LUMGU-77127 format. One record per residue (C-alpha): x, y, z; residue in one letter; residue number from 0. Coordinates in steps of 0.1 Angstrom, whole numbers, plus 5000, padded with zeros to 4 digits. Each point is the difference from the previous one (the first is absolute). Example, Ala and Ser with C-alpha at 12.3 -4.5 7.8 and 13.67 -1.06 7.14 Angstrom:
2
@east:5123, north:4955, up:5078, residuo:a, num:0;
@east:5014, north:5034, up:4993, residuo:s, num:1;
END
This chain:
450
@east:1970, north:3204, up:8598, residuo:m, num:0;
@east:5032, north:4985, up:4985, residuo:k, num:1;
@east:5031, north:4996, up:5023, residuo:a, num:2;
@east:5027, north:5021, up:4990, residuo:r, num:3;
@east:5026, north:4979, up:4980, residuo:r, num:4;
@east:5029, north:4988, up:5019, residuo:r, num:5;
@east:5036, north:5003, up:4991, residuo:r, num:6;
@east:5026, north:4970, up:5002, residuo:l, num:7;
@east:5030, north:5017, up:4993, residuo:r, num:8;
@east:5015, north:5030, up:4983, residuo:i, num:9;
@east:5031, north:4999, up:4981, residuo:a, num:10;
@east:5023, north:5030, up:4996, residuo:d, num:11;
@east:5004, north:5007, up:4963, residuo:c, num:12;
@east:5004, north:5033, up:4983, residuo:g, num:13;
@east:4984, north:4989, up:4968, residuo:c, num:14;
@east:4985, north:4968, up:4984, residuo:l, num:15;
@east:5019, north:4994, up:4968, residuo:a, num:16;
@east:4981, north:4969, up:4989, residuo:i, num:17;
@east:4971, north:4991, up:4978, residuo:a, num:18;
@east:4976, north:4972, up:5004, residuo:l, num:19;
@east:5001, north:4989, up:4964, residuo:l, num:20;
@east:5031, north:4992, up:4980, residuo:g, num:21;
@east:5006, north:4998, up:4963, residuo:t, num:22;
@east:5025, north:4982, up:4979, residuo:s, num:23;
@east:4997, north:5025, up:4972, residuo:a, num:24;
@east:5034, north:5013, up:5007, residuo:g, num:25;
@east:5017, north:4966, up:4998, residuo:a, num:26;
@east:5028, north:4996, up:4975, residuo:q, num:27;
@east:4994, north:4971, up:4975, residuo:t, num:28;
@east:5030, north:4975, up:4998, residuo:q, num:29;
@east:4986, north:4976, up:4976, residuo:s, num:30;
@east:4971, north:4997, up:4974, residuo:a, num:31;
@east:4991, north:4966, up:5009, residuo:i, num:32;
@east:4967, north:4991, up:5018, residuo:s, num:33;
@east:5002, north:5005, up:5036, residuo:p, num:34;
@east:4981, north:4968, up:5005, residuo:a, num:35;
@east:5029, north:4981, up:4985, residuo:q, num:36;
@east:5032, north:4991, up:5016, residuo:g, num:37;
@east:5030, north:5024, up:5001, residuo:a, num:38;
@east:5020, north:5007, up:4968, residuo:p, num:39;
@east:5030, north:4981, up:4994, residuo:a, num:40;
@east:5030, north:5021, up:5010, residuo:q, num:41;
@east:5033, north:4998, up:5019, residuo:s, num:42;
@east:4998, north:4978, up:5029, residuo:a, num:43;
@east:5023, north:5023, up:5020, residuo:i, num:44;
@east:4988, north:5035, up:5007, residuo:v, num:45;
@east:5019, north:5027, up:5020, residuo:v, num:46;
@east:4984, north:5031, up:5015, residuo:i, num:47;
@east:5026, north:5028, up:5008, residuo:r, num:48;
@east:5003, north:5031, up:5018, residuo:n, num:49;
@east:4967, north:4997, up:5016, residuo:a, num:50;
@east:4988, north:5004, up:5035, residuo:t, num:51;
@east:4992, north:4965, up:5012, residuo:i, num:52;
@east:4973, north:4994, up:5027, residuo:v, num:53;
@east:5005, north:4963, up:5011, residuo:p, num:54;
@east:4972, north:5007, up:5028, residuo:v, num:55;
@east:5020, north:4977, up:5026, residuo:t, num:56;
@east:5031, north:5019, up:4999, residuo:g, num:57;
@east:5012, north:5037, up:4995, residuo:p, num:58;
@east:4996, north:5018, up:4967, residuo:r, num:59;
@east:5029, north:4997, up:4976, residuo:i, num:60;
@east:5008, north:5033, up:4983, residuo:q, num:61;
@east:5015, north:4997, up:4965, residuo:n, num:62;
@east:4998, north:4963, up:5003, residuo:g, num:63;
@east:4997, north:4971, up:4974, residuo:s, num:64;
@east:4978, north:4968, up:5000, residuo:i, num:65;
@east:5007, north:4971, up:4977, residuo:v, num:66;
@east:4972, north:4978, up:4988, residuo:l, num:67;
@east:5009, north:4966, up:4986, residuo:r, num:68;
@east:4974, north:4976, up:4989, residuo:g, num:69;
@east:4970, north:5003, up:5026, residuo:d, num:70;
@east:5022, north:5009, up:5028, residuo:r, num:71;
@east:5018, north:5031, up:5015, residuo:i, num:72;
@east:5038, north:4991, up:4997, residuo:e, num:73;
@east:5015, north:5029, up:5017, residuo:a, num:74;
@east:4992, north:5034, up:5015, residuo:i, num:75;
@east:5022, north:5029, up:5014, residuo:g, num:76;
@east:5018, north:5032, up:4993, residuo:p, num:77;
@east:5030, north:4985, up:4983, residuo:n, num:78;
@east:4986, north:4971, up:4978, residuo:v, num:79;
@east:5017, north:4993, up:4967, residuo:a, num:80;
@east:4979, north:4994, up:4969, residuo:a, num:81;
@east:5004, north:4964, up:4987, residuo:p, num:82;
@east:5011, north:4996, up:4965, residuo:s, num:83;
@east:4973, north:5000, up:4974, residuo:g, num:84;
@east:4974, north:5015, up:5025, residuo:a, num:85;
@east:4973, north:5024, up:4990, residuo:r, num:86;
@east:5008, north:5030, up:5019, residuo:v, num:87;
@east:4972, north:5027, up:5011, residuo:i, num:88;
@east:5012, north:5033, up:5012, residuo:d, num:89;
@east:4979, north:5007, up:5030, residuo:g, num:90;
@east:5013, north:5035, up:5007, residuo:s, num:91;
@east:4972, north:5020, up:5018, residuo:g, num:92;
@east:4980, north:4967, up:5005, residuo:l, num:93;
@east:4991, north:4978, up:5029, residuo:f, num:94;
@east:4999, north:4963, up:5001, residuo:v, num:95;
@east:4974, north:4981, up:5022, residuo:y, num:96;
@east:4989, north:4965, up:5005, residuo:p, num:97;
@east:4965, north:4993, up:4984, residuo:g, num:98;
@east:4971, north:5006, up:5022, residuo:m, num:99;
@east:4978, north:4973, up:5013, residuo:i, num:100;
@east:4960, north:5003, up:5002, residuo:d, num:101;
@east:4987, north:4979, up:5028, residuo:g, num:102;
@east:4966, north:4998, up:4988, residuo:g, num:103;
@east:4986, north:5001, up:4963, residuo:t, num:104;
@east:4979, north:4981, up:4974, residuo:q, num:105;
@east:5023, north:5006, up:4973, residuo:l, num:106;
@east:4997, north:4973, up:4972, residuo:g, num:107;
@east:4966, north:4989, up:5013, residuo:l, num:108;
@east:4980, north:5030, up:4988, residuo:t, num:109;
@east:5000, north:5023, up:4970, residuo:e, num:110;
@east:4966, north:5017, up:4993, residuo:i, num:111;
@east:4975, north:4991, up:5031, residuo:g, num:112;
@east:4970, north:5011, up:4979, residuo:s, num:113;
@east:5007, north:4976, up:4971, residuo:v, num:114;
@east:4989, north:4963, up:5007, residuo:p, num:115;
@east:5030, north:4979, up:5001, residuo:g, num:116;
@east:5023, north:5029, up:5009, residuo:g, num:117;
@east:5004, north:4989, up:5036, residuo:e, num:118;
@east:5011, north:4968, up:5017, residuo:d, num:119;
@east:5002, north:5011, up:5036, residuo:t, num:120;
@east:4975, north:4982, up:5018, residuo:q, num:121;
@east:4986, north:4965, up:5004, residuo:e, num:122;
@east:4965, north:4989, up:5015, residuo:v, num:123;
@east:4999, north:4989, up:5035, residuo:g, num:124;
@east:5016, north:5011, up:5033, residuo:d, num:125;
@east:5029, north:4976, up:5000, residuo:f, num:126;
@east:5024, north:4997, up:4970, residuo:n, num:127;
@east:5034, north:4993, up:5015, residuo:p, num:128;
@east:5011, north:4980, up:4969, residuo:h, num:129;
@east:4994, north:5029, up:4978, residuo:n, num:130;
@east:5035, north:5008, up:4985, residuo:v, num:131;
@east:4999, north:5036, up:4988, residuo:a, num:132;
@east:5031, north:4996, up:4978, residuo:l, num:133;
@east:4983, north:4975, up:4976, residuo:t, num:134;
@east:4975, north:5027, up:4990, residuo:a, num:135;
@east:5026, north:5029, up:4994, residuo:v, num:136;
@east:5000, north:5015, up:4964, residuo:n, num:137;
@east:5037, north:5008, up:4994, residuo:p, num:138;
@east:4988, north:5021, up:4970, residuo:h, num:139;
@east:4976, north:5024, up:5020, residuo:s, num:140;
@east:5004, north:5036, up:4991, residuo:e, num:141;
@east:5001, north:5010, up:5035, residuo:l, num:142;
@east:5033, north:4983, up:5005, residuo:i, num:143;
@east:5022, north:5024, up:4981, residuo:p, num:144;
@east:4981, north:5030, up:5013, residuo:v, num:145;
@east:5009, north:4989, up:5035, residuo:t, num:146;
@east:5037, north:4990, up:4995, residuo:r, num:147;
@east:5011, north:5032, up:4981, residuo:v, num:148;
@east:4995, north:5019, up:5033, residuo:n, num:149;
@east:5024, north:4977, up:5018, residuo:g, num:150;
@east:4977, north:4974, up:5015, residuo:v, num:151;
@east:5017, north:4968, up:4989, residuo:t, num:152;
@east:4986, north:4972, up:5020, residuo:t, num:153;
@east:4964, north:4996, up:5015, residuo:v, num:154;
@east:4978, north:4977, up:5022, residuo:i, num:155;
@east:4970, north:4992, up:4979, residuo:t, num:156;
@east:4970, north:4981, up:5016, residuo:a, num:157;
@east:4964, north:4991, up:4996, residuo:a, num:158;
@east:4975, north:5016, up:5023, residuo:e, num:159;
@east:4965, north:4990, up:5014, residuo:g, num:160;
@east:4987, north:4976, up:5027, residuo:g, num:161;
@east:5017, north:4994, up:5030, residuo:l, num:162;
@east:5032, north:4981, up:4986, residuo:i, num:163;
@east:5006, north:5013, up:4966, residuo:s, num:164;
@east:5029, north:4978, up:4991, residuo:g, num:165;
@east:5038, north:5001, up:4995, residuo:q, num:166;
@east:5016, north:5034, up:4990, residuo:a, num:167;
@east:5030, north:4998, up:4976, residuo:g, num:168;
@east:5031, north:5022, up:4999, residuo:l, num:169;
@east:5009, north:5009, up:4965, residuo:i, num:170;
@east:5025, north:5021, up:4982, residuo:d, num:171;
@east:4983, north:5022, up:4972, residuo:l, num:172;
@east:5018, north:4985, up:4971, residuo:m, num:173;
@east:4997, north:4966, up:4982, residuo:g, num:174;
@east:4980, north:4981, up:4973, residuo:w, num:175;
@east:4982, north:4978, up:5025, residuo:t, num:176;
@east:4989, north:5000, up:5036, residuo:p, num:177;
@east:5026, north:4973, up:5008, residuo:a, num:178;
@east:5027, north:5023, up:4985, residuo:e, num:179;
@east:4988, north:5030, up:5022, residuo:m, num:180;
@east:4996, north:4979, up:5031, residuo:a, num:181;
@east:5024, north:5009, up:5031, residuo:v, num:182;
@east:4979, north:4980, up:5025, residuo:r, num:183;
@east:4969, north:4982, up:4987, residuo:r, num:184;
@east:4986, north:4994, up:5034, residuo:h, num:185;
@east:5012, north:5032, up:5018, residuo:a, num:186;
@east:4970, north:5003, up:5025, residuo:a, num:187;
@east:4966, north:4989, up:5006, residuo:m, num:188;
@east:4974, north:5029, up:5000, residuo:v, num:189;
@east:4973, north:5000, up:5025, residuo:v, num:190;
@east:4973, north:5027, up:5006, residuo:s, num:191;
@east:4993, north:5001, up:5038, residuo:y, num:192;
@east:4961, north:5004, up:5005, residuo:p, num:193;
@east:4987, north:5035, up:5006, residuo:s, num:194;
@east:4968, north:5017, up:5008, residuo:l, num:195;
@east:4999, north:5025, up:4971, residuo:g, num:196;
@east:5015, north:4983, up:4970, residuo:g, num:197;
@east:5035, north:5013, up:5005, residuo:g, num:198;
@east:5032, north:4977, up:5002, residuo:g, num:199;
@east:5001, north:4991, up:4965, residuo:g, num:200;
@east:4967, north:4979, up:4996, residuo:g, num:201;
@east:4999, north:4988, up:5036, residuo:g, num:202;
@east:4968, north:5020, up:5005, residuo:g, num:203;
@east:4964, north:4991, up:4989, residuo:f, num:204;
@east:4975, north:5018, up:4980, residuo:r, num:205;
@east:4963, north:4997, up:4994, residuo:g, num:206;
@east:4966, north:5012, up:5011, residuo:p, num:207;
@east:5001, north:5025, up:5029, residuo:q, num:208;
@east:5006, north:4982, up:5033, residuo:r, num:209;
@east:4997, north:5010, up:5037, residuo:s, num:210;
@east:5031, north:5001, up:5021, residuo:d, num:211;
@east:4994, north:4969, up:5016, residuo:a, num:212;
@east:4995, north:4982, up:4968, residuo:e, num:213;
@east:5033, north:5014, up:4985, residuo:r, num:214;
@east:5017, north:4989, up:5032, residuo:r, num:215;
@east:4987, north:4966, up:4999, residuo:e, num:216;
@east:5011, north:4996, up:4962, residuo:e, num:217;
@east:5034, north:5013, up:5010, residuo:l, num:218;
@east:5003, north:4974, up:5028, residuo:d, num:219;
@east:4988, north:4973, up:4976, residuo:r, num:220;
@east:5028, north:5010, up:4974, residuo:r, num:221;
@east:5026, north:5002, up:5028, residuo:t, num:222;
@east:4992, north:4965, up:5013, residuo:r, num:223;
@east:5001, north:4988, up:4965, residuo:s, num:224;
@east:5034, north:5014, up:4993, residuo:l, num:225;
@east:5012, north:4986, up:5033, residuo:r, num:226;
@east:4985, north:4967, up:4993, residuo:s, num:227;
@east:5018, north:4996, up:4966, residuo:y, num:228;
@east:5034, north:5007, up:5015, residuo:f, num:229;
@east:4992, north:4974, up:5026, residuo:a, num:230;
@east:4992, north:4976, up:4972, residuo:d, num:231;
@east:5033, north:5008, up:4981, residuo:a, num:232;
@east:5021, north:4994, up:5032, residuo:r, num:233;
@east:4983, north:4967, up:5005, residuo:a, num:234;
@east:5009, north:4990, up:4963, residuo:y, num:235;
@east:5036, north:5013, up:5003, residuo:a, num:236;
@east:5005, north:4980, up:5032, residuo:e, num:237;
@east:4984, north:4968, up:4984, residuo:m, num:238;
@east:5020, north:5005, up:4969, residuo:k, num:239;
@east:5031, north:5000, up:5021, residuo:g, num:240;
@east:4990, north:4969, up:5019, residuo:r, num:241;
@east:4990, north:4981, up:4968, residuo:v, num:242;
@east:5034, north:5010, up:4983, residuo:a, num:243;
@east:5019, north:4988, up:5031, residuo:t, num:244;
@east:4982, north:4966, up:5000, residuo:a, num:245;
@east:5006, north:4996, up:4961, residuo:g, num:246;
@east:4962, north:4997, up:4995, residuo:g, num:247;
@east:4978, north:5012, up:4971, residuo:v, num:248;
@east:4976, north:5030, up:5005, residuo:r, num:249;
@east:4973, north:5018, up:4982, residuo:k, num:250;
@east:5008, north:5031, up:4985, residuo:v, num:251;
@east:4978, north:5032, up:5008, residuo:n, num:252;
@east:5015, north:5028, up:4976, residuo:q, num:253;
@east:4985, north:5028, up:5020, residuo:a, num:254;
@east:5016, north:4987, up:5033, residuo:m, num:255;
@east:5033, north:4991, up:4981, residuo:e, num:256;
@east:5002, north:5037, up:4993, residuo:a, num:257;
@east:4995, north:5008, up:5037, residuo:m, num:258;
@east:5026, north:4978, up:5013, residuo:t, num:259;
@east:5031, north:5022, up:4994, residuo:p, num:260;
@east:4979, north:5028, up:5018, residuo:i, num:261;
@east:4994, north:4977, up:5030, residuo:m, num:262;
@east:5037, north:4990, up:5002, residuo:r, num:263;
@east:5012, north:5036, up:4999, residuo:g, num:264;
@east:5018, north:4997, up:4967, residuo:e, num:265;
@east:4978, north:5026, up:4982, residuo:t, num:266;
@east:4986, north:5032, up:5013, residuo:p, num:267;
@east:4964, north:5010, up:5000, residuo:v, num:268;
@east:4989, north:5034, up:4988, residuo:i, num:269;
@east:4971, north:5013, up:5020, residuo:f, num:270;
@east:4981, north:5027, up:4983, residuo:d, num:271;
@east:4986, north:5020, up:5029, residuo:v, num:272;
@east:4988, north:5036, up:5007, residuo:t, num:273;
@east:4990, north:5004, up:5036, residuo:t, num:274;
@east:5018, north:4995, up:5033, residuo:a, num:275;
@east:4973, north:4973, up:5009, residuo:d, num:276;
@east:5009, north:4980, up:4969, residuo:q, num:277;
@east:5037, north:5003, up:5009, residuo:i, num:278;
@east:4993, north:4987, up:5035, residuo:r, num:279;
@east:4980, north:4972, up:4986, residuo:g, num:280;
@east:5030, north:4991, up:4976, residuo:v, num:281;
@east:5024, north:5001, up:5031, residuo:l, num:282;
@east:4977, north:4976, up:5018, residuo:a, num:283;
@east:5000, north:4978, up:4970, residuo:l, num:284;
@east:5037, north:4999, up:4997, residuo:a, num:285;
@east:5004, north:4992, up:5038, residuo:d, num:286;
@east:4977, north:4968, up:4994, residuo:t, num:287;
@east:5015, north:4986, up:4969, residuo:f, num:288;
@east:5036, north:5014, up:5001, residuo:g, num:289;
@east:4998, north:5016, up:4965, residuo:i, num:290;
@east:5024, north:5025, up:4984, residuo:k, num:291;
@east:4979, north:5032, up:4997, residuo:v, num:292;
@east:5004, north:5030, up:4977, residuo:v, num:293;
@east:4973, north:5028, up:5003, residuo:l, num:294;
@east:4989, north:5016, up:4970, residuo:r, num:295;
@east:4980, north:5036, up:4996, residuo:g, num:296;
@east:4996, north:5000, up:5039, residuo:a, num:297;
@east:4990, north:5037, up:5001, residuo:r, num:298;
@east:4996, north:4998, up:5038, residuo:e, num:299;
@east:5034, north:4982, up:5005, residuo:a, num:300;
@east:5013, north:5032, up:5018, residuo:w, num:301;
@east:4976, north:4993, up:5029, residuo:r, num:302;
@east:5020, north:4967, up:5006, residuo:l, num:303;
@east:5034, north:5011, up:4988, residuo:a, num:304;
@east:5020, north:4990, up:5032, residuo:d, num:305;
@east:4983, north:4966, up:5002, residuo:s, num:306;
@east:5007, north:4993, up:4963, residuo:l, num:307;
@east:5037, north:5012, up:5004, residuo:a, num:308;
@east:5004, north:4977, up:5030, residuo:m, num:309;
@east:4987, north:4970, up:4981, residuo:r, num:310;
@east:5020, north:5009, up:4970, residuo:k, num:311;
@east:4970, north:5000, up:4976, residuo:i, num:312;
@east:5005, north:5019, up:4969, residuo:p, num:313;
@east:4975, north:5023, up:4983, residuo:v, num:314;
@east:4993, north:5007, up:4965, residuo:i, num:315;
@east:4985, north:5034, up:4999, residuo:v, num:316;
@east:4980, north:5018, up:4973, residuo:g, num:317;
@east:4985, north:5010, up:4978, residuo:p, num:318;
@east:5007, north:5034, up:5016, residuo:l, num:319;
@east:4979, north:5018, up:4972, residuo:t, num:320;
@east:4968, north:4988, up:5016, residuo:s, num:321;
@east:4979, north:5025, up:5023, residuo:v, num:322;
@east:4995, north:4994, up:5037, residuo:p, num:323;
@east:4966, north:4993, up:5013, residuo:d, num:324;
@east:4979, north:5028, up:5014, residuo:a, num:325;
@east:5007, north:4992, up:5035, residuo:d, num:326;
@east:5038, north:4993, up:4997, residuo:d, num:327;
@east:5027, north:5024, up:5006, residuo:p, num:328;
@east:5005, north:5019, up:4968, residuo:y, num:329;
@east:5034, north:4990, up:4996, residuo:d, num:330;
@east:4998, north:4964, up:5011, residuo:m, num:331;
@east:5005, north:4983, up:4968, residuo:t, num:332;
@east:5031, north:5021, up:4991, residuo:y, num:333;
@east:5017, north:5002, up:5035, residuo:a, num:334;
@east:4994, north:4961, up:5008, residuo:n, num:335;
@east:5034, north:4988, up:4982, residuo:p, num:336;
@east:5019, north:5026, up:5020, residuo:g, num:337;
@east:4986, north:4991, up:5034, residuo:v, num:338;
@east:5007, north:4963, up:4992, residuo:l, num:339;
@east:5034, north:5005, up:4989, residuo:a, num:340;
@east:5010, north:5021, up:5030, residuo:r, num:341;
@east:4985, north:4973, up:5023, residuo:a, num:342;
@east:5024, north:4974, up:4982, residuo:g, num:343;
@east:4976, north:4984, up:4977, residuo:v, num:344;
@east:5014, north:4987, up:4968, residuo:k, num:345;
@east:4977, north:5017, up:4973, residuo:i, num:346;
@east:4998, north:4996, up:4962, residuo:a, num:347;
@east:4975, north:5017, up:4975, residuo:f, num:348;
@east:4973, north:4988, up:4977, residuo:q, num:349;
@east:4978, north:5015, up:4974, residuo:t, num:350;
@east:4973, north:4975, up:5002, residuo:s, num:351;
@east:4995, north:5007, up:4962, residuo:d, num:352;
@east:5010, north:4991, up:4966, residuo:a, num:353;
@east:4995, north:5031, up:4981, residuo:a, num:354;
@east:5014, north:5021, up:5025, residuo:n, num:355;
@east:5031, north:4978, up:5012, residuo:s, num:356;
@east:5021, north:5024, up:4982, residuo:r, num:357;
@east:4993, north:5026, up:5028, residuo:n, num:358;
@east:5016, north:4978, up:5027, residuo:l, num:359;
@east:5028, north:5026, up:5008, residuo:p, num:360;
@east:4975, north:5029, up:5004, residuo:y, num:361;
@east:4982, north:4980, up:5027, residuo:n, num:362;
@east:5033, north:4999, up:5019, residuo:a, num:363;
@east:5005, north:5038, up:4992, residuo:a, num:364;
@east:4967, north:5007, up:5018, residuo:l, num:365;
@east:5010, north:4982, up:5030, residuo:a, num:366;
@east:5033, north:5019, up:5000, residuo:v, num:367;
@east:4979, north:5033, up:5000, residuo:a, num:368;
@east:4982, north:4987, up:5031, residuo:y, num:369;
@east:5030, north:4990, up:5021, residuo:g, num:370;
@east:5017, north:4968, up:4986, residuo:l, num:371;
@east:5037, north:5004, up:4996, residuo:d, num:372;
@east:5012, north:5002, up:4963, residuo:a, num:373;
@east:5026, north:4973, up:5005, residuo:d, num:374;
@east:4973, north:4977, up:5017, residuo:a, num:375;
@east:4977, north:5007, up:4972, residuo:a, num:376;
@east:5026, north:4990, up:4975, residuo:l, num:377;
@east:5006, north:4966, up:5019, residuo:r, num:378;
@east:4964, north:4995, up:5001, residuo:a, num:379;
@east:4998, north:5001, up:4963, residuo:l, num:380;
@east:5029, north:4976, up:4995, residuo:t, num:381;
@east:5019, north:4979, up:5027, residuo:i, num:382;
@east:4973, north:4998, up:5025, residuo:n, num:383;
@east:4976, north:4984, up:4974, residuo:a, num:384;
@east:5027, north:4976, up:4990, residuo:a, num:385;
@east:5005, north:4990, up:5036, residuo:e, num:386;
@east:4963, north:4996, up:5006, residuo:i, num:387;
@east:4996, north:4974, up:4971, residuo:f, num:388;
@east:5033, north:4983, up:5007, residuo:g, num:389;
@east:5022, north:5012, up:4970, residuo:v, num:390;
@east:5022, north:5026, up:5016, residuo:a, num:391;
@east:5030, north:4979, up:4990, residuo:d, num:392;
@east:4992, north:5008, up:4965, residuo:r, num:393;
@east:4979, north:5030, up:4997, residuo:y, num:394;
@east:4993, north:5034, up:5017, residuo:g, num:395;
@east:5036, north:5016, up:4999, residuo:s, num:396;
@east:5030, north:5005, up:4979, residuo:l, num:397;
@east:5027, north:4976, up:5008, residuo:a, num:398;
@east:5023, north:4976, up:4981, residuo:p, num:399;
@east:4983, north:4967, up:4994, residuo:g, num:400;
@east:4965, north:5014, up:5002, residuo:k, num:401;
@east:4974, north:4999, up:4971, residuo:v, num:402;
@east:5007, north:5029, up:4977, residuo:a, num:403;
@east:4967, north:5019, up:5004, residuo:n, num:404;
@east:5014, north:5035, up:4996, residuo:v, num:405;
@east:4984, north:5032, up:4993, residuo:v, num:406;
@east:5020, north:5032, up:4988, residuo:v, num:407;
@east:4981, north:5032, up:5005, residuo:t, num:408;
@east:5004, north:5037, up:5000, residuo:t, num:409;
@east:4991, north:5003, up:5037, residuo:g, num:410;
@east:4983, north:4985, up:5030, residuo:d, num:411;
@east:4974, north:4975, up:4988, residuo:p, num:412;
@east:4977, north:5013, up:5025, residuo:m, num:413;
@east:4999, north:5036, up:4982, residuo:d, num:414;
@east:4975, north:5000, up:4973, residuo:v, num:415;
@east:5026, north:5023, up:4980, residuo:r, num:416;
@east:5025, north:4971, up:4997, residuo:s, num:417;
@east:5001, north:4982, up:4966, residuo:v, num:418;
@east:5014, north:4964, up:4996, residuo:v, num:419;
@east:5027, north:5002, up:4976, residuo:r, num:420;
@east:5011, north:4962, up:4999, residuo:h, num:421;
@east:4983, north:4969, up:5013, residuo:l, num:422;
@east:5014, north:4965, up:5006, residuo:f, num:423;
@east:4981, north:4969, up:5010, residuo:i, num:424;
@east:5022, north:4970, up:5006, residuo:r, num:425;
@east:5027, north:5019, up:4985, residuo:g, num:426;
@east:4982, north:5004, up:4966, residuo:q, num:427;
@east:4993, north:5035, up:4987, residuo:p, num:428;
@east:4962, north:5008, up:4998, residuo:v, num:429;
@east:4986, north:5021, up:4975, residuo:p, num:430;
@east:4985, north:5032, up:5015, residuo:l, num:431;
@east:4970, north:5002, up:4978, residuo:d, num:432;
@east:4965, north:4990, up:5009, residuo:d, num:433;
@east:4964, north:5007, up:4989, residuo:r, num:434;
@east:5002, north:5035, up:5014, residuo:h, num:435;
@east:5030, north:5010, up:4982, residuo:t, num:436;
@east:4989, north:4983, up:4967, residuo:r, num:437;
@east:4966, north:5020, up:5002, residuo:l, num:438;
@east:5019, north:5031, up:5009, residuo:y, num:439;
@east:5022, north:4999, up:4970, residuo:e, num:440;
@east:4971, north:4988, up:4979, residuo:q, num:441;
@east:4978, north:5030, up:5006, residuo:f, num:442;
@east:5027, north:5026, up:5003, residuo:r, num:443;
@east:5010, north:4991, up:4963, residuo:a, num:444;
@east:4962, north:5002, up:4989, residuo:r, num:445;
@east:4994, north:5021, up:4969, residuo:p, num:446;
@east:4992, north:5036, up:5007, residuo:r, num:447;
@east:4968, north:5014, up:4982, residuo:t, num:448;
@east:4992, north:5035, up:4992, residuo:q, num:449;
END
């Protein structure tokens, strides 16, 4: 007889005014140029006036103005004068937010998974730390404009598979080449911690039906293999330092070279995990090697929320549109972000997808419906992600001197009814058309037959 499903937490909410799937069909086109190209040549100074400005790290500004000059925010406030020659946008009734950041996608690495050559998301073998995702990004992917017109301007894109998948890149969703899109070429190393059931982003193992003892033996083998690889990387980094100090010449191992910034604590490691046991294994690994840890996925992180908060380990949660397992609390996936945030854990959101990265804000909306504070959800979509990846001095909020990734919308971006009216990435106006809107207009204008 099946055990009755448990309940993790109930949020008090009168109604759930969100949907799981968004659409860009209501977006207003600013330019007819291809979204895969750069922004159209327009005035280098833009002023948005009379809008409600939501800086994220400060109080809302009613009837405020924001000045964008070049690729930066020049000024923001209630009494900001428009510089001479600026393009002025009337923001009456509109809201201004910083661009949102997706903490986990394969944007630019995949287009149509069922088509040979349409994916470049995985290399052979278990250890590929020298695999740099940015080098494989296709700036002209149709999925990029579909994503950005919903207010997502920056994403982490990375390969998957094996134990060490490679180096994730932090990119802005505009540019002719991967180098132009790059915010951080080496934003983090992606590791899938081994698991029994194939969860944790590729850290599991599949094959013929095995006994529990065989599966446990295989899990232990893969865990030892991962720890051994980190030990080799530490030894390489230490030897590299000694040889450099002595002024000698050394042999270069590209894979170990890629691991050296990890072992020195200069670059974080994203561990794709699911279960509490995997998280405990990651914490033990961190204690042994002194690495900077970011957990991602982590559906059972709520079980260790206090420990994660005490150790200041951030968690990238999501996707929240997945269904809990049969034996899990029915609301575990949706309540997990709120439990973590209330415990003091810094959280951000991921979609773990390319085609559905546009739905990033609705993942956060689900978390709000199950107990996450709305302001905390907005921070998780913006400044928290910027802090986790070390770019909070330039991204994640609206403030003078920061990169002008700015979204002008009709309402809260977590509300599926909101529509993006203007979008700027690095201060450049971005056209709000994409494959969805083009097909909509094409078939709306089709000839009518009797």
